[in-house]
ZAVEX-45360 format. One line per field, with one value per residue (C-alpha): residue number from 1; x, y, z. Coordinates in steps of 0.1 Angstrom, whole numbers, plus 2048, in hexadecimal, padded with zeros to 3 digits. Layout:
n = (NUM,...)
u = (X,...)
v = (Y,...)
w = (Z,...)
This chain:
n = (1,2,3,4,5,6,7,8,9,10,11,12,13,14,15,16,17,18,19,20,21,22,23,24,25,26,27,28,29,30,31,32,33,34,35,36,37,38,39,40,41,42,43,44,45,46,47,48,49,50,51,52,53,54,55,56,57,58,59,60,61,62,63,64,65,66,67,68,69,70,71,72,73,74,75,76,77,78,79,80,81,82,83,84,85,86,87,88,89,90,91,92,93,94,95,96,97,98,99,100,101,102,103,104,105,106,107,108,109,110,111,112,113,114,115,116,117,118,119,120,121,122,123,124,125,126,127,128,129,130,131,132,133,134,135,136,137,138,139,140,141,142,143,144,145,146,147,148,149,150,151,152,153,154,155,156,157,158,159,160,161,162,163,164,165,166,167,168,169,170,171,172,173,174,175,176,177,178,179,180,181,182,183,184,185,186,187,188,189,190,191,192,193,194,195,196,197,198,199,200,201,202,203,204,205,206,207,208,209,210,211,212,213,214,215,216,217,218,219,220,221,222,223,224,225,226,227,228,229,230,231,232,233,234,235,236,237,238,239,240,241,242,243,244,245,246,247,248,249,250,251,252,253,254,255,256,257,258,259,260,261,262,263,264,265,266,267,268,269,270,271,272,273,274,275,276,277,278,279,280,281,282,283,284,285,286,287,288,289,290,291,292,293,294,295,296,297,298,299,300,301,302,303,304,305,306,307,308,309,310,311,312,313,314,315,316,317,318,319,320,321,322,323,324,325,326,327,328,329,330,331,332,333,334,335,336,337,338,339,340,341,342,343,344,345,346,347,348,349,350,351,352,353,354,355,356,357,358,359,360,361,362,363,364,365,366,367,368,369,370,371,372,373,374,375,376,377,378,379,380,381,382,383,384,385,386,387,388,389,390,391,392,393,394,395,396,397,398,399,400,401,402,403,404,405,406,407,408,409,410,411,412,413,414,415,416,417,418,419,420,421,422,423,424,425,426,427,428,429,430,431,432,433,434,435,436,437,438,439,440,441,442,443,444,445,446,447,448,449,450,451,452,453,454,455,456,457,458,459,460,461,462,463,464,465,466,467,468,469,470,471,472,473,474,475,476,477,478,479,480,481,482,483,484,485,486,487,488,489,490,491,492,493,494,495,496,497,498,499,500,501,502,503,504,505,506,507,508,509,510,511,512,513,514,515,516,517,518,519,520,521,522,523,524,525,526,527,528,529,530,531,532,533,534,535,536,537,538,539,540,541,542,543,544,545,546,547,548,549,550,551,552,553,554,555,556,557,558,559,560,561,562,563,564,565,566,567,568,569,570,571,572,573,574,575,576,577,578,579,580,581,582,583,584,585,586,587,588,589,590,591,592,593,594,595,596,597,598,599,600,601,602,603,604,605,606,607,608,609,610,611,612,613,614,615,616,617,618,619,620,621,622,623,624,625,626,627,628,629,630,631,632,633,634,635,636,637,638,639,640,641,642,643,644,645,646,647,648,649,650,651,652,653,654,655,656,657,658,659,660,661,662,663,664,665,666,667,668,669,670,671,672,673,674,675,676,677,678,679,680,681,682,683,684,685,686,687,688,689,690,691,692,693,694,695,696,697,698,699,700,701,702,703,704,705,706,707,708,709,710,711,712,713,714,715,716,717,718,719,720)
u = (100,11C,135,15A,172,195,1B0,1C9,1EB,206,229,245,256,243,241,251,23D,23F,23D,262,259,24B,26B,280,26B,26F,295,297,282,298,2B8,2A9,2A0,2C3,2D3,2BC,2C4,2E9,2E6,2D3,2EC,2FE,31D,340,350,360,386,385,373,390,3A9,398,399,3BE,3C4,3AE,3BF,3E1,3F5,414,419,41D,437,44A,449,456,472,47E,47F,492,4AC,4B5,4D6,4ED,4E4,4FC,4F7,504,502,4EF,4DB,4D0,4C5,4B0,4A1,497,486,473,467,45C,449,436,42D,423,40D,3FC,3F2,409,41B,440,461,486,49A,4BF,4DE,503,514,536,535,551,55B,577,593,5AD,5AF,5C7,5CD,5ED,5F2,612,613,630,648,660,645,639,61A,5FA,5E0,5BB,5A5,58A,56E,54B,545,526,511,505,4E6,4E8,4CD,4E0,502,501,502,518,535,521,525,53F,55F,55C,566,55D,54F,564,581,5A2,5B8,5DA,5F0,5F6,609,60B,606,5E2,5D0,5AD,594,574,557,56D,55A,569,567,579,597,597,599,5B6,5C8,5C1,5D0,5EF,5E8,5F2,5DC,5F2,607,5F5,5D8,5B8,5A1,57E,55D,53B,51D,51B,522,522,540,54B,54F,564,57C,57B,583,59F,5AD,5AB,5BD,5DA,5D4,5E1,5C4,5A4,596,572,565,544,549,538,52B,516,50F,518,501,51E,53E,53A,515,502,4FF,4EC,4DD,4DA,4D0,4CB,4EE,50A,522,547,551,535,540,52C,535,52A,533,54B,541,534,520,4FF,4F9,513,535,53F,51F,518,4F8,4EF,4E2,4F9,4E9,4FA,519,515,530,544,55E,57C,581,59F,589,56F,58B,598,576,577,558,56C,588,5AD,5B8,5B0,598,589,56C,574,561,55F,577,591,58C,591,5B2,5BF,5B4,5C8,5E8,5E3,5F5,5F8,5DE,5BE,5A0,584,567,54F,56A,56B,55B,541,544,55E,571,596,5A1,5A1,5C0,5C7,5E9,5FA,606,619,601,60B,5F3,5F9,5D9,5D6,5B7,5B2,590,580,56C,558,53A,51D,4F8,4DF,4B9,49E,47C,460,43B,41F,3FB,3ED,3D6,3B3,3AD,3D1,3E8,404,407,41E,41E,43D,446,469,480,4A2,4A7,4CD,4DE,502,4FA,4D8,4C6,4A9,4A5,4B8,4A7,491,479,470,46F,458,441,442,437,41B,410,40E,3F9,3E1,3DE,3D6,3B9,3AC,3AE,39A,37F,37D,396,3AC,3C2,3BA,3E0,3FA,40C,42F,440,466,47F,4A1,4C2,4E5,4D9,4F4,510,500,4DE,4E9,4C9,4B0,4C8,4CE,4A9,4A1,4BD,4B0,48C,493,47D,45F,461,465,444,430,43C,423,437,451,44C,46B,46F,492,497,472,474,490,47D,45F,451,448,461,45E,46F,45F,45E,447,428,422,423,3FE,3F6,40F,3FF,3DC,3E6,3F7,3D6,3C6,3DF,3E1,402,40E,41E,3FF,3DF,3CB,3D9,3E3,405,3FF,3F8,418,42C,421,42A,44C,459,44F,443,460,45F,481,48B,499,4BA,4D0,4DB,4D6,4BD,4A9,494,4B4,4B2,48D,48F,4B2,4B6,493,47E,463,450,45B,458,46F,45E,46B,463,47F,49E,4C2,4CA,4EB,4EF,4ED,500,50F,509,4F3,4D7,4C4,4A1,4A8,4B2,492,47D,48C,491,486,462,45A,435,43B,41F,436,43B,415,414,42F,41C,3FB,409,41E,401,3E8,3FE,402,3DD,3D4,3ED,3E1,3BC,3B3,3A5,3B7,3DB,3DF,3FC,3FD,417,410,426,442,441,441,460,472,46A,477,497,49D,498,4B2,4CA,4C6,4CC,4EC,4FA,4EF,512,519,514,4F6,4D4,4B8,49C,49B,497,47C,469,468,45B,43F,435,434,41D,405,406,3FF,3E2,3D4,3D6,3C4,3A8,3A6,3A5,387,376,37C,36F,350,347,34F,331,32B,346,334,333,357,36F,38A,3A0,3A0,3A8,3C4,3D3,3D0,3E2,3FD,406,408,41E,435,43C,457,469,46C,483,49D,4B7,4C6,4E9,4E7,4FC,51E,538,51C,507,4F5,4E2,4C8,4B1,4BA,4A3,4AE,4D0,4EB,505,526,539,51D,509,4F0,4E7,4CA,4D3,4B9,4C7,4E5,4F4,4F3,503,51F,526,526,540,557,552,55A,579,586,582,57E,560,55E,556,535,52A,527,510,4FB,4FA,4ED,4D2,4C7,4C6,4B0,499,496,48B,472,464,461,450,436,42F,42A,414,3FE,3FD,405,41D,42F)
v = (555,53C,53B,53B,524,530,521,50A,51A,511,507,521,509,4FC,4D7,4CC,4B7,492,489,483,490,4B0,4B4,4B0,4CA,4E2,4DE,4E3,502,511,509,51A,538,53A,537,552,569,562,56B,58B,597,5B7,5AD,5BC,5C9,5AE,5AA,5B7,5D6,5DC,5D6,5F0,608,602,60D,62C,63C,643,663,66E,689,66E,65C,67C,686,665,665,688,67F,65F,66E,68F,67F,663,645,628,609,60D,633,64A,657,634,62E,64E,640,621,637,649,628,61B,63B,639,614,619,637,620,60A,5ED,5DB,5E0,5D3,5D3,5B4,5BC,5A9,5AF,5AD,5B5,5D7,5E8,60D,61F,62D,638,637,644,63F,64A,649,64D,64E,636,629,646,662,672,664,67A,674,673,686,66A,683,685,6AA,6BD,6C9,6ED,6F4,6D3,6D5,6BC,6CB,6D2,6AD,6A1,69D,680,66C,651,654,63F,61B,5F6,5E6,5C8,5D0,5C3,5DC,5E1,5F2,5E5,5F3,5E8,5F1,5F5,5DB,5E4,5C7,5D5,5CA,5B3,593,571,574,595,587,56A,583,594,573,56A,58C,585,5A0,596,5A1,58F,5A6,5C5,5DB,5D5,5F1,5E6,5F8,5F3,5E8,5C3,5AE,5B2,5C6,5AB,593,5AC,5AE,588,583,59B,589,567,576,57F,5A4,5B7,5CF,5D9,5FB,5FD,61D,629,62E,64C,634,621,63B,65E,661,65F,673,699,696,6A8,699,69E,6B7,6C1,69D,67C,66F,669,687,681,680,668,647,627,619,5F7,5D5,5BD,5A0,583,571,57B,586,58C,580,571,55C,54A,536,540,55F,57A,57A,582,56D,557,544,55A,555,56C,584,570,551,563,570,54C,540,558,56B,58A,596,591,5B0,5D5,5E7,609,618,637,651,653,670,65C,63D,651,660,63D,630,64B,63D,61A,60F,5EE,5DE,5F1,5E2,5D2,5E8,5DC,5E4,609,627,63F,651,66C,65B,654,632,616,600,5E0,5E6,5DC,5FF,614,624,61A,61B,61A,612,614,60A,606,5FB,5F5,5D5,5D7,5C5,5DD,5DA,5DC,5E0,5D0,5DF,5C5,5CF,5B4,5B6,595,581,578,555,54A,55D,543,54A,567,57E,593,5B4,5C2,5DF,5E9,60A,610,623,629,64E,660,642,653,637,61C,614,62F,632,60F,619,636,61D,605,621,62D,609,606,625,619,5F8,60B,61C,5FA,5EF,60D,602,5E0,5CC,5B1,59B,576,56F,582,59F,5A7,5C7,5C6,5E3,5D3,5E1,5DE,5D0,5E5,5D0,5B2,5AA,5A8,5B2,59C,57E,57E,580,564,54E,557,54D,532,517,52D,53C,51A,50F,52F,548,54B,564,580,5A0,5B6,5DA,5E8,604,60B,627,632,639,62F,60C,5EF,5D3,5B4,593,575,551,544,53A,55F,56A,56A,57C,597,59B,59D,5B7,5CC,5CD,5DF,5FB,619,621,641,64C,645,643,638,615,5FD,5F3,5D2,5E3,5F7,5D9,5C5,5E1,5EA,5C9,5B0,5A4,598,58A,586,56A,56C,559,578,585,5AA,5B1,5A4,589,573,563,55C,54B,53D,532,528,525,53F,54B,56E,58E,5AC,5CB,5EC,60A,611,5FD,606,62B,63D,64D,62B,629,64C,66B,678,65F,67A,688,6A3,689,676,695,6A0,67F,660,66A,68F,68B,66D,65B,63E,639,637,61D,608,609,600,5E3,5D6,5D9,5C9,5AB,5A8,5AC,590,579,582,582,569,54A,534,540,550,539,529,50E,508,527,517,4F7,50B,51E,4FE,4EE,50C,50D,4E8,4E9,505,4F2,4D2,4E4,4F3,4D2,4BB,4AE,4A6,483,48E,47F,49A,481,483,4A9,4A8,48C,49F,4BE,4A9,49E,4C2,4CB,4AF,4BB,4DF,4D5,4C0,4DD,4F4,4DB,4D9,4FF,501,4E5,4F8,518,507,4F6,513,529,535,53B,529,509,509,4ED,500,4E2,4DB,500,500,4E0,4ED,50D,4FC,4E7,507,518,4FB,4F1,50D,4FE,4DD,4ED,4F1,4D7,4D7,4D2,4F0,4F8,4E8,4FF,518,505,524,525,509,50F,4F9,50B,52F,53C,555,550,544,563,57D,580,596,57D,565,541,526,505,515,4F4,4E6,506,505,4E0,4E9,504,4EB,4D0,4E8,4F5,4D3,4C5,4A1,48C,47F,4A2,4A1,487,4A3,4B6,496,494,4B8,4B1,494,4AB,4C4,4A9,49C,4BE,4C3,4A1,4A9,4CA,4B6,49F,4BD,4CF,4B1,4A8,483,46A,451)
w = (9DE,9DA,9F6,9EA,9FD,A03,9ED,9FD,A03,9EA,9F4,9ED,9D5,9B7,9B3,992,97A,982,95D,950,92E,93C,951,931,91E,93B,93B,916,918,934,920,901,915,924,902,8F4,911,90B,8E6,8EE,909,901,8EE,8F2,8D2,8BD,8BA,897,8A3,8BB,89F,88A,8A7,8AB,887,88B,8A9,89A,8A0,88D,8A8,8C2,8AE,8A7,8CC,8D8,8BE,8C6,8EB,8E6,8CE,8E0,8EB,8DF,8F4,8F0,906,929,928,93F,921,918,93C,939,918,92C,946,92B,91B,93D,943,923,927,94B,941,929,946,93B,958,951,960,958,950,956,94B,951,92F,91F,90D,8FA,8F9,8E8,8FD,8E3,8BD,8A3,87E,86C,847,833,80D,810,82B,826,828,848,858,857,873,86C,884,884,88C,87E,877,885,868,865,879,88C,8A7,8BC,8BA,8E0,8E7,8CA,8E2,8F2,8D2,8D8,8C3,8A4,8AA,8A6,8C5,8D1,8B9,8C5,8D7,8C8,8AF,88C,86E,84A,826,81B,806,7F8,7FC,7ED,804,819,80E,80B,7E5,7E7,7FA,7E1,7C5,7D5,7D9,7B5,7AB,7BF,7D8,7FB,819,832,847,839,843,831,825,81D,818,829,815,80F,82F,854,860,878,85B,848,865,869,844,846,864,853,835,84C,84E,86D,86F,85C,853,847,836,827,802,7F2,7D7,7F1,80C,7FF,7E1,7C8,7C4,7C8,7D1,7ED,810,830,839,814,80B,81C,815,82E,831,827,84C,856,865,86A,88C,899,8A8,89A,8B1,89C,8B6,8C6,8E9,904,8F6,918,91D,8FC,900,924,934,942,965,986,98E,96F,95D,945,92A,929,90C,900,8FF,8EA,8D2,8D0,8C6,8A7,8B1,8BC,8A5,8AC,898,89E,887,882,86E,85B,845,81F,820,834,81F,7FF,80D,814,7F2,7E1,7F0,7E3,7C3,7B1,79B,792,7A3,78F,783,79E,7B8,7AE,7BE,7B1,78F,793,7AF,7AD,79F,7BA,7BA,7CE,7DD,7F3,7FA,7F6,80E,831,84F,875,888,8AD,8C1,8E6,8F2,914,917,937,947,949,952,936,93B,926,92C,92B,92C,92E,925,932,91C,928,91A,914,92B,926,901,8F8,8DA,8DD,8CD,8CF,8C6,8D4,8E5,8E5,8C8,8BD,8BA,8B9,8A9,898,87F,891,8A7,8B5,898,8A3,8C8,8C0,8AE,8CB,8E3,8CD,8C9,8EF,8F2,8D8,8EB,90A,8F8,8EE,912,91E,905,914,8FF,90D,8F7,8F6,8F9,90D,8FA,905,8FA,8FC,8FB,8F7,902,8F3,8D1,8BF,8D0,8BD,8CC,8F0,902,8EE,8ED,912,919,901,910,933,92A,910,91E,925,902,8F2,904,901,8E6,8C9,8B4,8B7,8A3,89F,893,894,87A,879,85F,848,829,814,80E,825,828,83E,844,855,85C,840,854,85A,836,830,851,847,825,833,84D,832,820,83D,842,82B,819,829,809,7F4,808,7EA,7EE,80A,816,804,7E3,7E5,7F1,7D3,7BB,7C9,7D9,7BE,7D9,7EE,812,822,83A,85D,85B,85F,880,87A,896,8B3,8A3,8A1,8C3,8C0,89D,89C,8C0,8CC,8AC,8B2,893,88D,878,871,864,857,840,828,822,829,830,82B,84E,85F,880,87C,890,874,87C,890,893,879,85F,866,865,844,831,844,84C,84A,854,86B,858,851,877,87A,85F,86F,890,880,86C,889,8A2,88B,886,8AB,8B2,899,8AA,8CD,8C6,8AA,8BA,8A0,89A,877,86E,84B,845,820,81A,82F,81B,7FA,806,810,7EE,7DB,7EF,7EC,7C6,7C3,7D9,7C5,7A4,7B2,7BC,79F,799,7BE,7CD,7E2,7E8,7EC,7F0,816,814,7F9,80B,82B,819,80A,82D,838,81B,825,849,83E,829,846,85D,845,843,869,86B,854,868,889,87A,86C,88D,8A4,89B,8BE,8D8,8F4,8E0,8D6,8E0,8F1,8F4,8CF,8C8,8E0,8D2,8AF,8B8,8CB,8AC,897,8B1,8B8,894,890,8AF,89C,882,89D,8A7,8CA,8BC,8A6,888,885,895,89C,8B6,8C4,8A3,8A7,889,86B,852,857,864,85C,840,84D,840,842,862,850,835,83A,82E,828,834,844,850,82D,81F,839,830,80A,810,823,809,7EC,7FD,806,7E3,7F1,7E8,80C,818,806,81F,838,820,81E,844,845,82B,841,860,84E,842,865,874,858,85F,884,87B,866,883,89B,882,87C,8A1,89C,8AA,894)
């Protein structure tokens, strides 16, 4: 029998093969095994899966509950009720596991102390006082707190007493005062009566002041807000009741009037009220808003020439005349301008891969009265959006980039909360803000409407294709938008809401979203939950749609590895606007070649970026093989291009406005102008009637051409 010898003991560590080729084959085999194991690992849901989940977890009951809570009481900025609304917002955001803090600012607010309005049919007749009261409607569920609504007034109106004959000035536009002058009707020394509906109320008062008027009265004409003469009104229909009054600010700047261009923090530098009035941003004459009923009573005392057809009221109304007089008005207003603390609520969901890149969503919280449409339909949407994001987080989602939810204060006084915060964080936002998405009047009726900076146009269209139309679930928001809006995308040059500081002061790509357009009970005490429940959104499905669309756009911006910006749309918009401008000024001694050449450069840069996007998407087939540096650099160029459209000197005589592509019209803060600096210069040149003044227009053309050229360089990522 064969004897077996014991095997020699082996060392604990195996000796690697001495052959280099064998070692190389072993290393390759290990690498392949590791890669296979990586590919076979349990994968977390894709970002698109989370986005679909976000759309599926909507609740109209949630939106209705939030809106009812927020609108139980009037909550003007600086009031106890508005502080309670801030507490509620903080509670909801905190319950959604989103870290939340308050950013406070001390700003100048304005409140009414005393108002009176006396009307005489002529100087010899006794004066009759107006009661200046909005009447409580039958069955008003909020009648018990109606006394908390501030007396009707214009915030920042000049205190004083003024008397004079009445002159009717239509909508109070520059062209309306020019028409009065051409007709030989003198506004100087008289009281101007104008109607709401075409331009910002602060510009109406400003135009009246420049025309020499001693005071201004602005009313809501039944033609525009009351559903016509003799029609039904709220609560029987959606229209403004005859005693309804649109209140609001007449400050023509943005942010705290006493800190133009810097934040209203503790112990900061401040201008005096007189200095602000001297600047022209606060009025130097008293003014009051009045109802349709009071406006009609004043109109009946005006004689003189019959106003033009397009100056008349609704069918069945009395004939409107220009005046002056014989109707005679004495207006007294005393206001209290006082520094108060306002509270912005800021909630932050930190990004996982790029925490230093910010996608911001904002809505203001304060309201002149109950604020069911303006702004708390948007607030309800913001809170529901936060709760949906919390559900995503519980399922394992984290955004690639940081999402910041902002509840602004004191917007109604003319964008105080958002503007102060932007001024306070200007440099950080300039470096890190990807986009700002605003919802103010979230829901006032049917139909999606949005305005944007053009690089976001395609993203908005794609998002609209993924959300059902709440008024026709057989089609998407995009389908309905194309049918009813032609389609039309607005631009963000106006100063009507909180996107203004982001776009016009810093140059952050932005969007403003809403369902419905203007609504008749705007800024009156009838903008309450009952109006919303009956006319604005009876089933609260439109609130759900706004939340879904807003949130989906935010998720794409926060999660997509390559930012969904498309600058070919921007170049197209600039080309179209430049063509229109050149045709308007063919007879003028102007050279548009610099502008058109710069736009051509932007077109080339946009085309190059799209090619680079396709190349990155082709190469990056697996996340662990991607070149993060190239992705980051590509995204930074997309993000920073909008900043290049700004100029540190700003618009001439309006230096706070830095954006040279989009800005507000000189005489209507609501209107978005393309090339606002050029438009301002054209107006001056046309009024001066001197050929030399067109050199200033040429200078502005060069300025715009330079910022577009800079934007092209940033977008293409090259140095000269």
